[in-house]
BALOVO-308383 format. One record per residue (C-alpha): x, z, y. Coordinates in steps of 0.001 Angstrom, whole numbers. Each point is the difference from the previous one (the first is absolute). Layout:
N
+---------+---------+---------+
|      c1 |      c3 |      c2 |
+---------+---------+---------+
|       X |       Z |       Y |
...
+---------+---------+---------+
This chain:
416
+---------+---------+---------+
|      c1 |      c3 |      c2 |
+---------+---------+---------+
|       0 |       0 |       0 |
|    1107 |    -743 |    3553 |
|    -618 |    2188 |    3032 |
|    -446 |   -1617 |    3427 |
|    -116 |    1914 |    3260 |
|   -1457 |   -1432 |    3216 |
|     597 |    1949 |    3210 |
|   -2179 |     315 |    3066 |
|    1588 |   -2963 |    1790 |
|    -978 |   -2313 |   -2858 |
|   -3705 |     897 |     252 |
|    -352 |     653 |    3731 |
|   -2825 |   -2538 |     394 |
|   -2229 |   -2394 |   -1939 |
|    2723 |   -2650 |    -149 |
|    2329 |    2565 |   -1540 |
|   -2529 |     828 |   -2711 |
|    -453 |   -3711 |    -701 |
|    3768 |    -331 |    -258 |
|      79 |    2720 |   -2682 |
|   -2302 |   -2267 |   -2010 |
|    2395 |   -2884 |     578 |
|    2981 |    2070 |   -1166 |
|   -1813 |    1104 |   -3162 |
|   -1028 |   -3571 |    -730 |
|    3575 |   -1257 |     464 |
|    1852 |    2643 |   -2006 |
|   -2731 |     943 |   -2487 |
|   -2246 |    3039 |    -266 |
|    -478 |     798 |   -3703 |
|    1329 |    3357 |   -1212 |
|     534 |    1026 |    3613 |
|    -637 |    3215 |    1918 |
|    -243 |    -527 |    3765 |
|     708 |    2984 |    2258 |
|   -1270 |    -406 |    3567 |
|     608 |    1984 |    3190 |
|   -2423 |     571 |    2870 |
|    -659 |   -3094 |    2099 |
|    2260 |    -655 |    2982 |
|     469 |    3134 |    2112 |
|   -2927 |    1843 |   -1570 |
|    2137 |    2976 |   -1049 |
|     970 |     530 |    3647 |
|   -3664 |    -275 |     989 |
|   -1035 |    2514 |   -2673 |
|    2716 |    2360 |    1229 |
|   -1494 |    -320 |    3484 |
|   -3348 |    1132 |   -1446 |
|    1636 |    3088 |   -1512 |
|    1788 |     790 |    3268 |
|   -3264 |    -376 |    1925 |
|   -1718 |    2316 |   -2483 |
|    2491 |    2771 |     783 |
|     604 |    -696 |    3689 |
|   -3092 |   -1682 |    1494 |
|   -3040 |     -97 |   -2273 |
|   -1994 |   -1922 |    2599 |
|    2153 |   -3083 |    -633 |
|    -270 |      29 |   -3813 |
|   -3067 |   -2239 |     -78 |
|    1649 |   -2628 |    2218 |
|    3162 |       0 |   -2124 |
|   -2016 |    -458 |   -3200 |
|   -2143 |   -2753 |    1504 |
|    3142 |   -1944 |     925 |
|    1161 |     109 |   -3625 |
|   -3446 |    -959 |   -1297 |
|    -195 |   -2985 |    2377 |
|    3464 |   -1201 |   -1049 |
|   -1001 |     -59 |   -3651 |
|   -3457 |   -1431 |     680 |
|    1623 |   -2923 |    1817 |
|    2120 |    -684 |   -3089 |
|   -3079 |     282 |   -2231 |
|   -1951 |   -2445 |    2174 |
|    2817 |   -2546 |    -261 |
|     296 |     351 |   -3792 |
|   -3651 |     268 |   -1063 |
|   -2314 |   -2519 |    1628 |
|   -3021 |    1705 |   -1525 |
|    -486 |    3080 |    2164 |
|   -2134 |    1540 |   -2750 |
|    2829 |      55 |   -2532 |
|     194 |    3437 |   -1719 |
|    3528 |     519 |    1383 |
|   -1409 |     754 |    3466 |
|   -1903 |    3004 |   -1307 |
|    2943 |    1159 |   -2128 |
|    2237 |     124 |    3068 |
|   -2710 |    1765 |    2018 |
|    -209 |    2675 |   -2691 |
|    3774 |     553 |     117 |
|     -22 |     478 |    3778 |
|   -3055 |    2261 |    -297 |
|    2086 |    2140 |   -2359 |
|    2733 |     314 |    2636 |
|   -2489 |    1102 |    2628 |
|   -1705 |    2328 |   -2448 |
|    3282 |    1680 |    -886 |
|     855 |     581 |    3666 |
|   -3484 |    1442 |     569 |
|     108 |    2590 |   -2795 |
|    3713 |     708 |    -291 |
|     966 |    3612 |     665 |
|    3725 |    -243 |    -729 |
|    2263 |     608 |    3010 |
|    2978 |   -1538 |   -1807 |
|    1107 |   -3256 |    1596 |
|    1803 |   -1372 |   -3056 |
|   -3009 |     549 |   -2261 |
|   -2381 |   -1676 |    2438 |
|    2508 |   -2813 |     522 |
|      73 |    -900 |   -3688 |
|   -3793 |     107 |    -384 |
|    -517 |   -2330 |    2985 |
|    2983 |   -2339 |     163 |
|    -289 |    -995 |   -3661 |
|   -3236 |   -1858 |     708 |
|    2068 |   -2814 |    1501 |
|    1153 |    -961 |   -3487 |
|   -3395 |     575 |   -1604 |
|   -1638 |   -2345 |    2495 |
|    2674 |   -2714 |    -190 |
|      -7 |    -174 |   -3803 |
|   -3797 |      17 |    -173 |
|    -127 |   -3001 |    2362 |
|    2800 |   -1884 |   -1764 |
|   -1389 |     645 |   -3483 |
|   -3400 |   -1303 |    1072 |
|    1497 |   -3085 |    1621 |
|    2112 |    -819 |   -3058 |
|   -3122 |     189 |   -2147 |
|   -1810 |   -2189 |    2531 |
|    2584 |   -2787 |    -332 |
|     201 |     193 |   -3777 |
|    2942 |    2364 |    -558 |
|   -1782 |    2574 |   -2134 |
|    1573 |    3424 |     300 |
|    -487 |    3677 |    -689 |
|      56 |    2413 |    2970 |
|    1736 |    3269 |    -874 |
|     -18 |    3261 |    1954 |
|    3662 |     977 |     -49 |
|    -976 |    3627 |     562 |
|   -1207 |      -5 |   -3607 |
|    3429 |   -1241 |   -1096 |
|    2699 |    1722 |    2062 |
|    -194 |    3796 |     -91 |
|    2076 |    2141 |    2350 |
|     448 |    3520 |    1280 |
|   -1787 |    1112 |    3186 |
|    2850 |    -294 |    2517 |
|   -2078 |   -2306 |    2140 |
|    1617 |   -2974 |    1810 |
|    3137 |     182 |   -2170 |
|   -1105 |     825 |   -3525 |
|    1922 |     224 |   -3254 |
|   -1220 |   -2086 |   -2940 |
|   -1127 |    1650 |   -3228 |
|    1562 |   -2612 |   -2273 |
|   -1462 |    1277 |   -3264 |
|   -3634 |     -93 |    1139 |
|     566 |   -3243 |    1886 |
|    1386 |   -1675 |   -3121 |
|   -2945 |    1216 |   -2072 |
|   -2540 |   -1276 |    2547 |
|    1598 |   -3419 |     418 |
|     349 |    -535 |   -3745 |
|   -3664 |     883 |    -490 |
|   -1604 |   -1793 |    2961 |
|    1945 |   -3187 |     848 |
|    -877 |   -3164 |   -1955 |
|    3271 |   -1931 |      57 |
|   -1571 |   -3292 |   -1071 |
|   -1873 |    -648 |    3244 |
|     514 |    -140 |    3756 |
|    -277 |    3478 |    1518 |
|    -172 |    1009 |    3672 |
|     853 |    3511 |    1190 |
|    1264 |    1951 |    2980 |
|    3477 |     940 |    1083 |
|     978 |    3261 |    1718 |
|   -2637 |    2191 |   -1709 |
|    -362 |    2479 |   -2826 |
|   -2050 |    3135 |    -630 |
|     672 |    3657 |    -739 |
|   -1444 |    2298 |   -2668 |
|   -3154 |     495 |    2090 |
|    -397 |   -3788 |     377 |
|     685 |     121 |    3721 |
|    1785 |   -3095 |    1285 |
|    3757 |     301 |     489 |
|    2506 |   -2423 |    1522 |
|    3521 |    -855 |   -1091 |
|    1526 |    -160 |    3488 |
|    -112 |   -2715 |    2644 |
|     834 |   -3421 |   -1432 |
|    -630 |    1463 |   -3456 |
|   -1770 |   -3058 |   -1433 |
|    3297 |   -1350 |   -1340 |
|     458 |    3299 |   -1816 |
|   -3530 |    -307 |   -1406 |
|     904 |   -3399 |   -1433 |
|    3126 |    1456 |   -1612 |
|   -1917 |    2918 |   -1523 |
|   -2570 |   -2338 |   -1489 |
|    2680 |   -2409 |   -1244 |
|    1934 |    2813 |   -1673 |
|   -3078 |    1315 |   -1807 |
|   -1091 |   -3513 |   -1034 |
|    3480 |   -1071 |   -1155 |
|    -430 |   -2954 |    2346 |
|    2232 |   -3047 |    -237 |
|     562 |     -42 |    3779 |
|   -1167 |    1204 |    3393 |
|    -358 |   -2426 |    2909 |
|    -365 |    1219 |    3571 |
|   -1504 |   -2745 |    2177 |
|    1271 |     155 |    3590 |
|     -45 |   -2055 |    3183 |
|    3782 |    -452 |    -322 |
|    1833 |   -2208 |   -2542 |
|    1366 |    3015 |   -1894 |
|    2378 |    2886 |     671 |
|    2109 |    -803 |    3037 |
|    3306 |    1596 |     962 |
|   -1657 |    1384 |    3162 |
|   -3420 |     452 |    1559 |
|    -682 |   -3164 |    2040 |
|   -1918 |    2089 |    2543 |
|    3260 |    1631 |    1074 |
|    2778 |   -2370 |   -1108 |
|     713 |   -3687 |     451 |
|    1337 |   -2462 |   -2580 |
|   -1219 |    1856 |   -3077 |
|     868 |   -1229 |   -3509 |
|   -2047 |     -31 |   -3200 |
|    1399 |    2091 |   -2849 |
|    -580 |   -1916 |   -3233 |
|     796 |    2806 |   -2456 |
|     412 |    3749 |     347 |
|     757 |    2551 |   -2694 |
|   -2279 |    3000 |    -418 |
|    2812 |    2247 |    1199 |
|     624 |   -2034 |    3139 |
|   -3719 |    -230 |     769 |
|    -365 |    3767 |    -409 |
|    2900 |     479 |    2434 |
|   -1628 |   -2343 |    2529 |
|   -3375 |    1701 |    -396 |
|    1564 |    3451 |     328 |
|    1546 |    -961 |    3326 |
|   -3328 |   -1334 |    1215 |
|    -289 |   -3706 |    -854 |
|   -3685 |    -637 |     690 |
|    -640 |   -2826 |   -2477 |
|      99 |    2276 |   -3056 |
|   -1538 |    3487 |     -99 |
|    2650 |    2614 |    -949 |
|   -1916 |    1312 |   -3022 |
|    -890 |   -3433 |   -1350 |
|    3207 |    -790 |   -1827 |
|     489 |    3087 |   -2161 |
|   -2858 |    -607 |   -2474 |
|     829 |   -3713 |    -157 |
|    3657 |     696 |    -773 |
|   -1047 |    2422 |   -2738 |
|   -1529 |   -2869 |   -2011 |
|    2096 |   -2807 |    1494 |
|   -3067 |   -1689 |    1489 |
|    1151 |   -2669 |    2464 |
|   -1339 |     150 |    3549 |
|    -595 |   -3244 |    1899 |
|    -490 |    -103 |    3761 |
|   -1569 |   -3310 |     970 |
|   -1798 |   -1727 |    2852 |
|   -3777 |    -271 |    -225 |
|     342 |   -3053 |    2268 |
|    2300 |   -1790 |   -2467 |
|    -831 |    1517 |   -3388 |
|    2039 |   -2494 |   -2017 |
|    3235 |     853 |    1835 |
|    2418 |    2197 |   -1906 |
|     207 |    2970 |    2369 |
|    2092 |    3025 |    -971 |
|     348 |    1526 |   -3465 |
|     944 |    3646 |    -480 |
|    1221 |     836 |   -3490 |
|    3005 |     600 |   -2218 |
|    3275 |   -1721 |     689 |
|    1802 |   -1100 |    3135 |
|     133 |    2549 |    2830 |
|   -1069 |   -2291 |    2810 |
|      84 |   -3778 |     392 |
|    1105 |   -1268 |    2425 |
|    2189 |    2966 |     899 |
|    -533 |     295 |    3751 |
|    -338 |    3017 |    2314 |
|   -3493 |    1496 |    -125 |
|   -1365 |    1616 |    3158 |
|   -2645 |    2733 |     -49 |
|   -1501 |    1792 |    3005 |
|   -2204 |    3077 |     177 |
|   -1545 |     564 |    3421 |
|   -1460 |    3158 |    1585 |
|    2378 |    2384 |   -1745 |
|    1040 |    3479 |    1118 |
|    3676 |    1001 |     108 |
|     626 |    3748 |    -184 |
|    3226 |    1938 |     240 |
|     -75 |    3567 |   -1268 |
|    2738 |    2576 |     595 |
|     203 |    3569 |   -1251 |
|    -779 |    2588 |    2674 |
|    2958 |    2200 |    -931 |
|    2504 |   -2804 |    -769 |
|    -182 |     779 |   -3714 |
|     391 |   -2831 |   -2488 |
|   -2968 |   -2146 |    -934 |
|     432 |     -25 |   -3759 |
|   -2089 |    -276 |   -3140 |
|   -2475 |    2799 |     793 |
|    -662 |   -1287 |    3511 |
|    -309 |   -3619 |   -1100 |
|   -2361 |     972 |   -2819 |
|   -2158 |    1890 |    2503 |
|     -16 |   -2999 |    2357 |
|   -1090 |   -2441 |   -2663 |
|   -2804 |    2324 |   -1045 |
|   -1242 |     -42 |    3584 |
|     218 |   -3800 |     174 |
|   -2037 |    -135 |   -3196 |
|   -2565 |    2546 |    1206 |
|    -546 |   -1883 |    3269 |
|     -62 |   -3393 |   -1784 |
|    3043 |   -1408 |    1797 |
|    1599 |   -3008 |   -1702 |
|    3777 |     472 |     250 |
|    1727 |   -3348 |     542 |
|    3559 |    1075 |     847 |
|    2031 |    3208 |     -67 |
|    3446 |     908 |    1283 |
|    1522 |    3461 |     127 |
|    3126 |    1833 |    1063 |
|     955 |    3647 |    -453 |
|   -2333 |    1319 |    2723 |
|   -2360 |   -2883 |     745 |
|   -2494 |   -2136 |   -1854 |
|   -1388 |   -3308 |    1286 |
|   -3044 |   -1617 |   -1520 |
|   -2109 |   -3065 |     763 |
|   -3614 |     441 |   -1081 |
|   -3288 |   -1907 |      12 |
|   -2764 |    2058 |    1626 |
|   -2767 |   -2026 |   -1663 |
|   -2333 |    2990 |    -404 |
|     408 |    1160 |    3634 |
|    1277 |    3498 |    -758 |
|    3219 |     -95 |    2030 |
|   -1027 |    2712 |    2485 |
|    -855 |    2417 |   -2810 |
|    3339 |    -653 |   -1682 |
|    1976 |     404 |    3230 |
|   -1639 |    3352 |     743 |
|    1055 |    1224 |   -3423 |
|    3526 |   -1389 |     254 |
|     653 |    1469 |    3470 |
|    -396 |    3529 |   -1340 |
|    2972 |    -561 |   -2326 |
|    2148 |   -2737 |    1527 |
|    1090 |   -1479 |    3297 |
|   -1949 |   -3274 |      57 |
|     435 |   -3176 |    2018 |
|   -2045 |   -3087 |    -749 |
|    -872 |   -3492 |    1156 |
|   -3232 |   -1781 |    -763 |
|    -658 |   -3752 |    -233 |
|    3426 |    -941 |   -1294 |
|     584 |   -2847 |   -2446 |
|    1882 |     194 |   -3294 |
|    1776 |   -3215 |    -954 |
|    1463 |    -525 |   -3449 |
|    2229 |   -2886 |   -1115 |
|     523 |    -523 |   -3725 |
|    3065 |   -2087 |    -940 |
|    1224 |     239 |    3573 |
|    2926 |   -1766 |    1614 |
|    1527 |     151 |    3468 |
|   -2043 |   -2934 |    1265 |
|   -3257 |    1571 |   -1139 |
|     824 |    3284 |    1738 |
|     998 |   -1746 |    3218 |
|   -3214 |   -2031 |      74 |
|   -2055 |    3162 |    -431 |
|    1694 |    2348 |    2468 |
|     324 |   -2396 |    2903 |
|   -1147 |    1984 |    3061 |
|   -1426 |    3027 |   -1827 |
|     953 |    3677 |     266 |
|     949 |    1423 |   -3400 |
|   -1032 |    3646 |    -412 |
|    1203 |     414 |   -3580 |
|    1863 |   -2151 |   -2518 |
|     481 |     342 |   -3736 |
|    1920 |   -2343 |   -2308 |
|     330 |    -408 |   -3733 |
|    1568 |   -2680 |   -2163 |
|   -3044 |   -2302 |      29 |
|   -2151 |    1444 |    2763 |
|     352 |     904 |    3663 |
|   -2662 |    1745 |    2069 |
|    -396 |     436 |    3755 |
|   -2443 |    2128 |    1969 |
|    -566 |   -1899 |    3226 |
|   -1840 |     855 |    3207 |
+---------+---------+---------+
C-alpha cells in the first residue's frame, strides 16, 4: 500500500481539489491511503477562532462565518447541484464547532485548541472524499481519530503505538482508495488531539509504518526537497537523493519541507519517502531512503525566524555544571520551549529557543530568581549543513552575528 499526503496549499481552492484528482489519475489510486491537511490557511483561521473565544467572544461568530464562507465557495465551485448531500454534511461539522464553543467549560487553551482547530482537516477530507466519489474515484472516508491514539498532552501529543497499530490493522482496508486526515488523533477519552503544527507529514508516516506501506509521497508546490527555502534564499537547488540520517539532521535543524518526527518511523521499516510536485506529478522529485548521504552534495541553508536568544549567568559566579543544566532543561520542558542551540562556558549558558507556545514571560520570571538573565527576542537562527567559506560569506553579508557555533559538517549563526 502507498500513502500520499496532500498539504493545505494543494487543496486551497476548487482547482486544487480538481488537481488532486488529476494526480491520482496520473499516478494511480489503487491500494492508496490519502492523508489531507486543512484547506489553504484554514488552520490559521481556526486558530483565530480559538483566540477570539478566549480574548473577545463577540468576534467568534464573525471568525467562524469567514471560515464557513471560504469552504462554501469551494463547495459551490465543485458541486453544481446545490442540494448535494455534502452541503449538509459540512454544515453539520461547523455546527459541531459552534456547539462545542457554546457548551465548553474547560479553561485550558490547548484542550480547546485541539477540539476546534482539528475541524479544518475533518471538513477538507469530507469535501475531497465526496468530490472524488462524484467524479468516479470511489473511496472510503476514514476518521483518523479512530486510528491514531495518543496521550492527552494537547497540541503536542505522544502516539500510543500499540493501540494505533491495532486500530489500523483492524479498520483500514488496504485494497481500496482511502481518504483520511493529517494532524489529528484522539486520547483515551476520545477527545481530539493534535500532533503539532505541520503534523500531517507525521500522520502519514505513522499510518505508513503501521500499514507496512511500500512508500510515502508528500505532494508539495515545490519540485522536491531544495537545499534552501526559496522564500528566503535565491538560486536554490533540487536534492535528488537524501539518506534518512541526512534528512533527520536537516529536519532537526528546522528544514520546513519534512516534519522532524516524520522520518523516524519510516527509517525503522526502511520505507522510502518521496517529495514531489503536485503540479508535475510525473517528475522524479526527491527520494529519502537508504544509501547516499546527499546528492548533489551542496551546502544546505536552514533558517528559523522569531527565535529568542538567552544568556544565563550564575548569580554568585559559581560554575554552571550538570545539576544547573539539568534544572534548566527541565524548565525548558515545563514551559514547552523548543531548544534549537546551546552553548556554555564555566559560568554562563547561552540558548536559542522557539517560544511557539508563548510562555517566555513565565519562564523568564522563574529564571531570574536563580540566574542573571539577558535575552533578545526576534532573532534568526541560520544553519548551514555541508558548509564552505563561500556559503558562509553569502549568508553573513551585512548581518550582526550574536552567536556562532561550528562542527565538522554544520555551522550555526544567531543573527539579529
